[in-house]
PDB file of N, CA, C and O in Angstrom:
ATOM      1  N   MET A   1     127.450 111.887  76.722  1.00  0.00           N
ATOM      2  CA  MET A   1     126.609 112.086  75.444  1.00  0.00           C
ATOM      3  C   MET A   1     125.926 110.787  76.112  1.00  0.00           C
ATOM      4  O   MET A   1     124.718 110.849  76.339  1.00  0.00           O
ATOM      5  N   GLU A   2     126.800 109.341  76.512  1.00  0.00           N
ATOM      6  CA  GLU A   2     125.716 108.145  76.858  1.00  0.00           C
ATOM      7  C   GLU A   2     124.768 108.265  77.094  1.00  0.00           C
ATOM      8  O   GLU A   2     123.950 107.729  76.347  1.00  0.00           O
ATOM      9  N   GLN A   3     124.281 109.030  78.256  1.00  0.00           N
ATOM     10  CA  GLN A   3     123.238 109.445  78.824  1.00  0.00           C
ATOM     11  C   GLN A   3     122.431 109.894  78.058  1.00  0.00           C
ATOM     12  O   GLN A   3     121.316 109.403  78.229  1.00  0.00           O
ATOM     13  N   VAL A   4     122.499 110.703  77.188  1.00  0.00           N
ATOM     14  CA  VAL A   4     121.708 111.257  75.651  1.00  0.00           C
ATOM     15  C   VAL A   4     121.201 110.719  75.044  1.00  0.00           C
ATOM     16  O   VAL A   4     119.985 110.827  74.889  1.00  0.00           O
ATOM     17  N   ASP A   5     122.193 109.643  74.250  1.00  0.00           N
ATOM     18  CA  ASP A   5     121.805 108.801  73.513  1.00  0.00           C
ATOM     19  C   ASP A   5     120.802 107.681  74.092  1.00  0.00           C
ATOM     20  O   ASP A   5     119.944 107.103  73.424  1.00  0.00           O
ATOM     21  N   GLY A   6     121.049 107.500  75.350  1.00  0.00           N
ATOM     22  CA  GLY A   6     120.336 106.348  75.728  1.00  0.00           C
ATOM     23  C   GLY A   6     118.908 106.759  76.466  1.00  0.00           C
ATOM     24  O   GLY A   6     118.221 106.014  77.166  1.00  0.00           O
ATOM     25  N   VAL A   7     118.753 107.572  76.265  1.00  0.00           N
ATOM     26  CA  VAL A   7     117.452 108.602  76.578  1.00  0.00           C
ATOM     27  C   VAL A   7     116.774 108.679  74.781  1.00  0.00           C
ATOM     28  O   VAL A   7     115.606 108.404  74.503  1.00  0.00           O
ATOM     29  N   GLU A   8     117.540 108.992  74.044  1.00  0.00           N
ATOM     30  CA  GLU A   8     116.833 109.103  73.211  1.00  0.00           C
ATOM     31  C   GLU A   8     116.642 107.526  72.294  1.00  0.00           C
ATOM     32  O   GLU A   8     115.756 107.222  71.496  1.00  0.00           O
ATOM     33  N   LYS A   9     117.543 106.912  72.652  1.00  0.00           N
ATOM     34  CA  LYS A   9     116.540 105.588  72.396  1.00  0.00           C
ATOM     35  C   LYS A   9     115.522 105.023  72.925  1.00  0.00           C
ATOM     36  O   LYS A   9     114.675 104.358  72.328  1.00  0.00           O
ATOM     37  N   VAL A  10     115.588 105.385  74.621  1.00  0.00           N
ATOM     38  CA  VAL A  10     114.333 104.592  75.133  1.00  0.00           C
ATOM     39  C   VAL A  10     113.121 105.466  74.325  1.00  0.00           C
ATOM     40  O   VAL A  10     112.074 104.885  74.040  1.00  0.00           O
ATOM     41  N   GLY A  11     113.323 106.921  73.963  1.00  0.00           N
ATOM     42  CA  GLY A  11     112.175 107.632  72.911  1.00  0.00           C
ATOM     43  C   GLY A  11     111.919 106.677  71.885  1.00  0.00           C
ATOM     44  O   GLY A  11     110.742 106.452  71.602  1.00  0.00           O
ATOM     45  N   LYS A  12     112.631 106.211  71.414  1.00  0.00           N
ATOM     46  CA  LYS A  12     112.418 105.487  69.967  1.00  0.00           C
ATOM     47  C   LYS A  12     111.725 104.399  70.246  1.00  0.00           C
ATOM     48  O   LYS A  12     110.682 104.100  69.664  1.00  0.00           O
ATOM     49  N   TYR A  13     112.540 103.378  71.638  1.00  0.00           N
ATOM     50  CA  TYR A  13     111.351 102.341  71.584  1.00  0.00           C
ATOM     51  C   TYR A  13     110.356 102.447  71.892  1.00  0.00           C
ATOM     52  O   TYR A  13     109.484 101.674  71.496  1.00  0.00           O
ATOM     53  N   ILE A  14     110.093 103.548  72.797  1.00  0.00           N
ATOM     54  CA  ILE A  14     108.360 103.836  73.460  1.00  0.00           C
ATOM     55  C   ILE A  14     107.783 104.092  71.967  1.00  0.00           C
ATOM     56  O   ILE A  14     106.776 103.393  71.852  1.00  0.00           O
ATOM     57  N   ASN A  15     107.981 104.678  71.017  1.00  0.00           N
ATOM     58  CA  ASN A  15     107.503 105.017  70.155  1.00  0.00           C
ATOM     59  C   ASN A  15     107.077 103.357  69.581  1.00  0.00           C
ATOM     60  O   ASN A  15     105.914 102.955  69.538  1.00  0.00           O
ATOM     61  N   ASN A  16     108.408 102.453  69.127  1.00  0.00           N
ATOM     62  CA  ASN A  16     107.836 101.507  68.771  1.00  0.00           C
ATOM     63  C   ASN A  16     106.971 100.467  69.340  1.00  0.00           C
ATOM     64  O   ASN A  16     106.508  99.510  68.720  1.00  0.00           O
ATOM     65  N   TRP A  17     106.785 100.766  70.664  1.00  0.00           N
ATOM     66  CA  TRP A  17     106.200 100.093  71.371  1.00  0.00           C
ATOM     67  C   TRP A  17     104.710 100.320  71.015  1.00  0.00           C
ATOM     68  O   TRP A  17     103.957  99.511  70.472  1.00  0.00           O
ATOM     69  N   ASN A  18     104.441 101.536  71.413  1.00  0.00           N
ATOM     70  CA  ASN A  18     103.323 102.375  71.057  1.00  0.00           C
ATOM     71  C   ASN A  18     102.726 101.995  69.528  1.00  0.00           C
ATOM     72  O   ASN A  18     101.525 102.154  69.310  1.00  0.00           O
ATOM     73  N   LYS A  19     103.417 101.604  68.727  1.00  0.00           N
ATOM     74  CA  LYS A  19     103.104 101.086  67.502  1.00  0.00           C
ATOM     75  C   LYS A  19     102.393  99.585  67.235  1.00  0.00           C
ATOM     76  O   LYS A  19     101.443  99.173  66.571  1.00  0.00           O
ATOM     77  N   CYS A  20     103.380  99.018  68.117  1.00  0.00           N
ATOM     78  CA  CYS A  20     102.976  97.604  67.846  1.00  0.00           C
ATOM     79  C   CYS A  20     101.970  97.417  69.138  1.00  0.00           C
ATOM     80  O   CYS A  20     101.638  96.232  69.175  1.00  0.00           O
ATOM     81  N   LEU A  21     101.376  98.158  70.198  1.00  0.00           N
ATOM     82  CA  LEU A  21     100.464  97.931  70.641  1.00  0.00           C
ATOM     83  C   LEU A  21      99.269  98.199  69.768  1.00  0.00           C
ATOM     84  O   LEU A  21      98.350  97.382  69.815  1.00  0.00           O
ATOM     85  N   GLU A  22      99.188  99.055  69.121  1.00  0.00           N
ATOM     86  CA  GLU A  22      97.941  99.706  67.919  1.00  0.00           C
ATOM     87  C   GLU A  22      97.721  98.548  66.881  1.00  0.00           C
ATOM     88  O   GLU A  22      96.585  98.290  66.483  1.00  0.00           O
ATOM     89  N   GLN A  23      99.074  97.695  66.351  1.00  0.00           N
ATOM     90  CA  GLN A  23      98.464  96.863  65.842  1.00  0.00           C
ATOM     91  C   GLN A  23      98.566  95.600  66.181  1.00  0.00           C
ATOM     92  O   GLN A  23      98.535  94.693  65.350  1.00  0.00           O
ATOM     93  N   LYS A  24      98.747  95.355  67.903  1.00  0.00           N
ATOM     94  CA  LYS A  24      98.167  94.241  68.591  1.00  0.00           C
ATOM     95  C   LYS A  24      99.605  93.194  67.958  1.00  0.00           C
ATOM     96  O   LYS A  24      99.651  92.059  67.484  1.00  0.00           O
ATOM     97  N   ASP A  25     100.414  94.005  68.179  1.00  0.00           N
ATOM     98  CA  ASP A  25     101.586  93.226  68.070  1.00  0.00           C
ATOM     99  C   ASP A  25     102.513  92.587  69.030  1.00  0.00           C
ATOM    100  O   ASP A  25     103.628  93.074  69.221  1.00  0.00           O
ATOM    101  N   LEU A  26     102.015  91.256  69.799  1.00  0.00           N
ATOM    102  CA  LEU A  26     102.730  91.277  71.184  1.00  0.00           C
ATOM    103  C   LEU A  26     104.179  90.450  71.540  1.00  0.00           C
ATOM    104  O   LEU A  26     104.733  89.978  72.533  1.00  0.00           O
ATOM    105  N   THR A  27     104.404  90.574  70.212  1.00  0.00           N
ATOM    106  CA  THR A  27     105.820  89.607  70.271  1.00  0.00           C
ATOM    107  C   THR A  27     106.501  91.061  69.570  1.00  0.00           C
ATOM    108  O   THR A  27     107.702  90.836  69.420  1.00  0.00           O
ATOM    109  N   GLY A  28     106.310  91.849  69.303  1.00  0.00           N
ATOM    110  CA  GLY A  28     106.902  93.519  68.883  1.00  0.00           C
ATOM    111  C   GLY A  28     106.908  93.662  70.210  1.00  0.00           C
ATOM    112  O   GLY A  28     108.000  93.464  70.742  1.00  0.00           O
ATOM    113  N   MET A  29     105.787  94.019  71.075  1.00  0.00           N
ATOM    114  CA  MET A  29     105.608  94.975  72.378  1.00  0.00           C
ATOM    115  C   MET A  29     106.852  94.302  73.247  1.00  0.00           C
ATOM    116  O   MET A  29     107.775  94.869  73.832  1.00  0.00           O
ATOM    117  N   ASN A  30     106.574  93.019  73.135  1.00  0.00           N
ATOM    118  CA  ASN A  30     107.787  92.307  74.268  1.00  0.00           C
ATOM    119  C   ASN A  30     109.326  92.954  73.761  1.00  0.00           C
ATOM    120  O   ASN A  30     109.932  93.619  74.601  1.00  0.00           O
ATOM    121  N   ARG A  31     109.738  92.828  72.865  1.00  0.00           N
ATOM    122  CA  ARG A  31     110.819  92.949  72.040  1.00  0.00           C
ATOM    123  C   ARG A  31     111.761  94.654  72.449  1.00  0.00           C
ATOM    124  O   ARG A  31     112.931  94.980  72.652  1.00  0.00           O
ATOM    125  N   GLU A  32     110.244  95.439  72.392  1.00  0.00           N
ATOM    126  CA  GLU A  32     110.560  96.852  72.442  1.00  0.00           C
ATOM    127  C   GLU A  32     110.659  97.316  73.802  1.00  0.00           C
ATOM    128  O   GLU A  32     111.322  98.246  74.261  1.00  0.00           O
ATOM    129  N   TYR A  33     109.461  96.062  74.666  1.00  0.00           N
ATOM    130  CA  TYR A  33     109.891  96.246  76.094  1.00  0.00           C
ATOM    131  C   TYR A  33     111.100  95.991  76.702  1.00  0.00           C
ATOM    132  O   TYR A  33     111.480  96.518  77.747  1.00  0.00           O
ATOM    133  N   ASN A  34     111.786  95.074  75.959  1.00  0.00           N
ATOM    134  CA  ASN A  34     113.240  94.483  76.712  1.00  0.00           C
ATOM    135  C   ASN A  34     114.462  95.341  76.338  1.00  0.00           C
ATOM    136  O   ASN A  34     115.532  95.623  76.878  1.00  0.00           O
ATOM    137  N   LYS A  35     113.906  95.603  75.303  1.00  0.00           N
ATOM    138  CA  LYS A  35     115.149  96.907  74.963  1.00  0.00           C
ATOM    139  C   LYS A  35     114.999  97.910  75.589  1.00  0.00           C
ATOM    140  O   LYS A  35     116.028  98.537  75.840  1.00  0.00           O
ATOM    141  N   ILE A  36     113.906  98.369  76.002  1.00  0.00           N
ATOM    142  CA  ILE A  36     113.513  99.872  77.267  1.00  0.00           C
ATOM    143  C   ILE A  36     114.258  99.533  78.557  1.00  0.00           C
ATOM    144  O   ILE A  36     114.992 100.324  79.149  1.00  0.00           O
ATOM    145  N   LYS A  37     113.979  98.201  78.956  1.00  0.00           N
ATOM    146  CA  LYS A  37     114.257  97.562  80.424  1.00  0.00           C
ATOM    147  C   LYS A  37     115.988  97.829  80.157  1.00  0.00           C
ATOM    148  O   LYS A  37     116.458  98.627  80.967  1.00  0.00           O
ATOM    149  N   LYS A  38     116.755  97.400  79.374  1.00  0.00           N
ATOM    150  CA  LYS A  38     118.122  97.314  78.913  1.00  0.00           C
ATOM    151  C   LYS A  38     118.438  98.454  79.317  1.00  0.00           C
ATOM    152  O   LYS A  38     119.114  98.621  80.333  1.00  0.00           O
ATOM    153  N   LYS A  39     117.829  99.763  78.306  1.00  0.00           N
ATOM    154  CA  LYS A  39     118.504 100.982  78.526  1.00  0.00           C
ATOM    155  C   LYS A  39     118.213 101.342  79.925  1.00  0.00           C
ATOM    156  O   LYS A  39     119.055 101.577  80.791  1.00  0.00           O
ATOM    157  N   LEU A  40     117.202 101.357  80.027  1.00  0.00           N
ATOM    158  CA  LEU A  40     116.730 101.937  81.565  1.00  0.00           C
ATOM    159  C   LEU A  40     117.481 101.680  82.690  1.00  0.00           C
ATOM    160  O   LEU A  40     117.525 102.507  83.601  1.00  0.00           O
ATOM    161  N   GLU A  41     118.314 100.220  82.761  1.00  0.00           N
ATOM    162  CA  GLU A  41     119.412 100.089  83.647  1.00  0.00           C
ATOM    163  C   GLU A  41     120.700 100.814  83.862  1.00  0.00           C
ATOM    164  O   GLU A  41     121.477 100.982  84.802  1.00  0.00           O
ATOM    165  N   ASN A  42     120.611 101.173  82.623  1.00  0.00           N
ATOM    166  CA  ASN A  42     122.149 102.085  82.117  1.00  0.00           C
ATOM    167  C   ASN A  42     121.418 103.813  82.585  1.00  0.00           C
ATOM    168  O   ASN A  42     122.221 104.711  82.840  1.00  0.00           O
ATOM    169  N   LEU A  43     120.286 104.026  82.633  1.00  0.00           N
ATOM    170  CA  LEU A  43     119.952 105.505  82.868  1.00  0.00           C
ATOM    171  C   LEU A  43     119.283 105.675  84.205  1.00  0.00           C
ATOM    172  O   LEU A  43     118.594 106.657  84.483  1.00  0.00           O
ATOM    173  N   LEU A  44     119.581 104.403  85.235  1.00  0.00           N
ATOM    174  CA  LEU A  44     119.007 104.813  86.565  1.00  0.00           C
ATOM    175  C   LEU A  44     120.018 105.643  87.241  1.00  0.00           C
ATOM    176  O   LEU A  44     119.764 106.181  88.319  1.00  0.00           O
ATOM    177  N   PRO A  45     120.819 105.732  86.824  1.00  0.00           N
ATOM    178  CA  PRO A  45     122.135 106.849  88.155  1.00  0.00           C
ATOM    179  C   PRO A  45     121.529 108.629  87.938  1.00  0.00           C
ATOM    180  O   PRO A  45     121.325 109.481  88.803  1.00  0.00           O
ATOM    181  N   ILE A  46     121.335 108.719  86.087  1.00  0.00           N
ATOM    182  CA  ILE A  46     120.496 110.311  85.826  1.00  0.00           C
ATOM    183  C   ILE A  46     119.679 110.246  86.714  1.00  0.00           C
ATOM    184  O   ILE A  46     119.643 111.121  87.579  1.00  0.00           O
ATOM    185  N   GLU A  47     118.739 109.086  86.714  1.00  0.00           N
ATOM    186  CA  GLU A  47     117.177 109.618  87.804  1.00  0.00           C
ATOM    187  C   GLU A  47     117.369 109.817  89.108  1.00  0.00           C
ATOM    188  O   GLU A  47     116.506 110.541  89.605  1.00  0.00           O
ATOM    189  N   ASN A  48     118.399 109.338  90.027  1.00  0.00           N
ATOM    190  CA  ASN A  48     118.656 109.010  91.035  1.00  0.00           C
ATOM    191  C   ASN A  48     119.208 110.973  90.929  1.00  0.00           C
ATOM    192  O   ASN A  48     118.719 111.863  91.625  1.00  0.00           O
ATOM    193  N   THR A  49     120.064 111.115  90.099  1.00  0.00           N
ATOM    194  CA  THR A  49     119.978 112.864  89.794  1.00  0.00           C
ATOM    195  C   THR A  49     119.438 113.516  90.024  1.00  0.00           C
ATOM    196  O   THR A  49     119.559 114.420  90.850  1.00  0.00           O
ATOM    197  N   ILE A  50     118.392 113.158  89.112  1.00  0.00           N
ATOM    198  CA  ILE A  50     117.199 114.472  88.757  1.00  0.00           C
ATOM    199  C   ILE A  50     116.355 114.256  90.135  1.00  0.00           C
ATOM    200  O   ILE A  50     115.940 115.220  90.778  1.00  0.00           O
ATOM    201  N   GLN A  51     116.147 112.962  90.514  1.00  0.00           N
ATOM    202  CA  GLN A  51     115.446 112.840  92.162  1.00  0.00           C
ATOM    203  C   GLN A  51     115.996 113.995  92.740  1.00  0.00           C
ATOM    204  O   GLN A  51     115.552 115.130  92.567  1.00  0.00           O
ATOM    205  N   GLU A  52     117.239 113.611  93.621  1.00  0.00           N
ATOM    206  CA  GLU A  52     118.151 114.594  94.405  1.00  0.00           C
ATOM    207  C   GLU A  52     117.847 116.074  94.004  1.00  0.00           C
ATOM    208  O   GLU A  52     117.525 116.862  94.892  1.00  0.00           O
ATOM    209  N   ALA A  53     117.933 116.475  92.735  1.00  0.00           N
ATOM    210  CA  ALA A  53     117.765 117.826  92.424  1.00  0.00           C
ATOM    211  C   ALA A  53     116.390 118.094  92.492  1.00  0.00           C
ATOM    212  O   ALA A  53     116.131 119.276  92.267  1.00  0.00           O
ATOM    213  N   ARG A  54     115.765 117.629  92.645  1.00  0.00           N
ATOM    214  CA  ARG A  54     114.179 117.930  92.350  1.00  0.00           C
ATOM    215  C   ARG A  54     114.066 118.180  94.213  1.00  0.00           C
ATOM    216  O   ARG A  54     113.512 119.193  94.641  1.00  0.00           O
ATOM    217  N   SER A  55     114.704 117.047  95.247  1.00  0.00           N
ATOM    218  CA  SER A  55     114.261 117.409  96.924  1.00  0.00           C
ATOM    219  C   SER A  55     115.134 118.811  97.097  1.00  0.00           C
ATOM    220  O   SER A  55     114.641 119.695  97.797  1.00  0.00           O
ATOM    221  N   ILE A  56     116.207 118.990  96.572  1.00  0.00           N
ATOM    222  CA  ILE A  56     116.725 120.169  96.685  1.00  0.00           C
ATOM    223  C   ILE A  56     115.883 121.450  96.547  1.00  0.00           C
ATOM    224  O   ILE A  56     115.373 122.240  97.341  1.00  0.00           O
ATOM    225  N   GLU A  57     115.964 121.300  94.924  1.00  0.00           N
ATOM    226  CA  GLU A  57     114.562 122.445  94.416  1.00  0.00           C
ATOM    227  C   GLU A  57     113.391 122.581  95.583  1.00  0.00           C
ATOM    228  O   GLU A  57     112.994 123.679  95.972  1.00  0.00           O
ATOM    229  N   ASN A  58     112.912 121.372  96.067  1.00  0.00           N
ATOM    230  CA  ASN A  58     111.682 121.950  97.032  1.00  0.00           C
ATOM    231  C   ASN A  58     112.189 122.441  98.243  1.00  0.00           C
ATOM    232  O   ASN A  58     111.745 123.553  98.527  1.00  0.00           O
ATOM    233  N   ILE A  59     112.875 122.025  98.938  1.00  0.00           N
ATOM    234  CA  ILE A  59     113.726 122.430  99.642  1.00  0.00           C
ATOM    235  C   ILE A  59     113.901 124.228  99.748  1.00  0.00           C
ATOM    236  O   ILE A  59     113.516 125.016 100.612  1.00  0.00           O
ATOM    237  N   GLN A  60     114.533 124.402  98.665  1.00  0.00           N
ATOM    238  CA  GLN A  60     114.707 125.831  98.588  1.00  0.00           C
ATOM    239  C   GLN A  60     113.368 126.200  98.621  1.00  0.00           C
ATOM    240  O   GLN A  60     112.909 126.814  99.584  1.00  0.00           O
ATOM    241  N   THR A  61     112.638 125.855  97.569  1.00  0.00           N
ATOM    242  CA  THR A  61     111.041 126.419  97.805  1.00  0.00           C
ATOM    243  C   THR A  61     110.438 126.709  98.966  1.00  0.00           C
ATOM    244  O   THR A  61     109.564 127.575  99.000  1.00  0.00           O
ATOM    245  N   LEU A  62     110.896 125.893 100.290  1.00  0.00           N
ATOM    246  CA  LEU A  62     110.331 126.236 101.539  1.00  0.00           C
ATOM    247  C   LEU A  62     110.919 126.919 102.521  1.00  0.00           C
ATOM    248  O   LEU A  62     110.475 127.340 103.589  1.00  0.00           O
ATOM    249  N   ILE A  63     112.247 126.992 101.898  1.00  0.00           N
ATOM    250  CA  ILE A  63     112.842 127.973 102.639  1.00  0.00           C
ATOM    251  C   ILE A  63     112.206 129.394 101.945  1.00  0.00           C
ATOM    252  O   ILE A  63     111.928 130.086 102.925  1.00  0.00           O
ATOM    253  N   LYS A  64     111.872 130.100 100.806  1.00  0.00           N
ATOM    254  CA  LYS A  64     111.769 130.779 100.400  1.00  0.00           C
ATOM    255  C   LYS A  64     110.628 131.294 100.738  1.00  0.00           C
ATOM    256  O   LYS A  64     110.585 132.522 100.653  1.00  0.00           O
ATOM    257  N   ASN A  65     109.547 130.687 101.147  1.00  0.00           N
ATOM    258  CA  ASN A  65     108.089 130.676 101.009  1.00  0.00           C
ATOM    259  C   ASN A  65     107.932 130.561 103.123  1.00  0.00           C
ATOM    260  O   ASN A  65     106.933 130.493 103.838  1.00  0.00           O
ATOM    261  N   LYS A  66     109.132 130.584 103.394  1.00  0.00           N
ATOM    262  CA  LYS A  66     108.857 130.963 104.933  1.00  0.00           C
ATOM    263  C   LYS A  66     110.255 131.562 105.890  1.00  0.00           C
ATOM    264  O   LYS A  66     110.792 131.384 106.983  1.00  0.00           O
ATOM    265  N   GLY A  67     110.419 132.510 104.443  1.00  0.00           N
ATOM    266  CA  GLY A  67     111.007 134.080 104.607  1.00  0.00           C
ATOM    267  C   GLY A  67     112.775 133.161 104.898  1.00  0.00           C
ATOM    268  O   GLY A  67     113.308 133.041 106.001  1.00  0.00           O
ATOM    269  N   ASN A  68     113.196 132.778 103.906  1.00  0.00           N
ATOM    270  CA  ASN A  68     114.711 132.787 103.902  1.00  0.00           C
ATOM    271  C   ASN A  68     115.432 132.347 104.777  1.00  0.00           C
ATOM    272  O   ASN A  68     116.585 132.777 104.742  1.00  0.00           O
ATOM    273  N   THR A  69     115.269 131.868 105.311  1.00  0.00           N
ATOM    274  CA  THR A  69     115.099 131.135 107.462  1.00  0.00           C
ATOM    275  C   THR A  69     114.870 129.641 107.230  1.00  0.00           C
ATOM    276  O   THR A  69     114.049 129.111 106.481  1.00  0.00           O
ATOM    277  N   LEU A  70     115.863 129.024 108.115  1.00  0.00           N
ATOM    278  CA  LEU A  70     115.865 127.706 108.593  1.00  0.00           C
ATOM    279  C   LEU A  70     114.960 127.788 109.566  1.00  0.00           C
ATOM    280  O   LEU A  70     114.158 126.857 109.632  1.00  0.00           O
ATOM    281  N   GLU A  71     114.869 128.713 110.390  1.00  0.00           N
ATOM    282  CA  GLU A  71     114.615 128.613 111.981  1.00  0.00           C
ATOM    283  C   GLU A  71     112.708 128.681 111.873  1.00  0.00           C
ATOM    284  O   GLU A  71     111.870 128.600 112.771  1.00  0.00           O
ATOM    285  N   ASN A  72     112.591 128.815 110.757  1.00  0.00           N
ATOM    286  CA  ASN A  72     111.158 128.856 110.916  1.00  0.00           C
ATOM    287  C   ASN A  72     110.479 127.231 109.986  1.00  0.00           C
ATOM    288  O   ASN A  72     109.299 127.159 109.642  1.00  0.00           O
ATOM    289  N   ILE A  73     111.383 126.219 109.755  1.00  0.00           N
ATOM    290  CA  ILE A  73     111.474 125.694 108.910  1.00  0.00           C
ATOM    291  C   ILE A  73     111.160 123.984 110.188  1.00  0.00           C
ATOM    292  O   ILE A  73     112.153 123.575 110.791  1.00  0.00           O
ATOM    293  N   SER A  74     109.958 123.333 110.375  1.00  0.00           N
ATOM    294  CA  SER A  74     110.238 122.351 111.421  1.00  0.00           C
ATOM    295  C   SER A  74     110.612 121.089 110.512  1.00  0.00           C
ATOM    296  O   SER A  74     110.475 121.138 109.290  1.00  0.00           O
ATOM    297  N   GLU A  75     111.142 119.843 111.243  1.00  0.00           N
ATOM    298  CA  GLU A  75     112.211 118.973 111.061  1.00  0.00           C
ATOM    299  C   GLU A  75     110.736 117.842 109.995  1.00  0.00           C
ATOM    300  O   GLU A  75     111.014 117.283 108.933  1.00  0.00           O
ATOM    301  N   ASP A  76     110.062 117.814 110.305  1.00  0.00           N
ATOM    302  CA  ASP A  76     108.617 117.342 109.941  1.00  0.00           C
ATOM    303  C   ASP A  76     108.515 118.016 107.882  1.00  0.00           C
ATOM    304  O   ASP A  76     108.489 117.403 106.815  1.00  0.00           O
ATOM    305  N   GLU A  77     108.497 118.984 108.120  1.00  0.00           N
ATOM    306  CA  GLU A  77     108.473 120.072 106.929  1.00  0.00           C
ATOM    307  C   GLU A  77     109.859 119.782 105.676  1.00  0.00           C
ATOM    308  O   GLU A  77     109.847 119.571 104.464  1.00  0.00           O
ATOM    309  N   LEU A  78     110.947 119.902 106.692  1.00  0.00           N
ATOM    310  CA  LEU A  78     112.073 119.558 105.995  1.00  0.00           C
ATOM    311  C   LEU A  78     112.043 117.910 105.145  1.00  0.00           C
ATOM    312  O   LEU A  78     112.286 117.699 103.957  1.00  0.00           O
ATOM    313  N   LYS A  79     111.641 116.847 106.278  1.00  0.00           N
ATOM    314  CA  LYS A  79     111.509 115.866 105.530  1.00  0.00           C
ATOM    315  C   LYS A  79     110.372 115.171 104.585  1.00  0.00           C
ATOM    316  O   LYS A  79     110.341 114.208 103.819  1.00  0.00           O
ATOM    317  N   LEU A  80     109.019 116.638 105.261  1.00  0.00           N
ATOM    318  CA  LEU A  80     108.409 115.969 103.776  1.00  0.00           C
ATOM    319  C   LEU A  80     109.284 116.622 102.202  1.00  0.00           C
ATOM    320  O   LEU A  80     109.521 115.957 101.194  1.00  0.00           O
ATOM    321  N   ALA A  81     109.555 117.806 102.392  1.00  0.00           N
ATOM    322  CA  ALA A  81     109.988 118.377 101.432  1.00  0.00           C
ATOM    323  C   ALA A  81     110.959 117.316 100.542  1.00  0.00           C
ATOM    324  O   ALA A  81     110.713 116.962  99.388  1.00  0.00           O
ATOM    325  N   LYS A  82     111.772 117.021 101.110  1.00  0.00           N
ATOM    326  CA  LYS A  82     112.955 115.895 100.536  1.00  0.00           C
ATOM    327  C   LYS A  82     111.943 115.219 100.322  1.00  0.00           C
ATOM    328  O   LYS A  82     111.891 115.609  99.156  1.00  0.00           O
ATOM    329  N   ILE A  83     110.858 114.376 100.414  1.00  0.00           N
ATOM    330  CA  ILE A  83     110.589 113.201  99.997  1.00  0.00           C
ATOM    331  C   ILE A  83     109.394 113.322  98.579  1.00  0.00           C
ATOM    332  O   ILE A  83     109.193 112.500  97.685  1.00  0.00           O
ATOM    333  N   ILE A  84     108.715 114.746  98.831  1.00  0.00           N
ATOM    334  CA  ILE A  84     108.220 114.727  97.244  1.00  0.00           C
ATOM    335  C   ILE A  84     108.758 115.461  96.189  1.00  0.00           C
ATOM    336  O   ILE A  84     108.289 115.349  95.056  1.00  0.00           O
TER     337      ILE A  84
END
């Protein structure tokens, strides 16, 4: 729940920052940016989890496209699928 709350708050801070930008309120922009930065520190673990899940998704897609076998996949293709 803490992660969900954090994501929601970052969304709110982003909206506030955009409003400050429209109003050319640099003080407000800095205030909201600092809030965003602080929350993002707590959300970093979820970002890593999402990146790992995307990597797995890419590898699974590669396997499927190569005939559902690992034998047709080169090491370079596997490394690239992990990176993308």
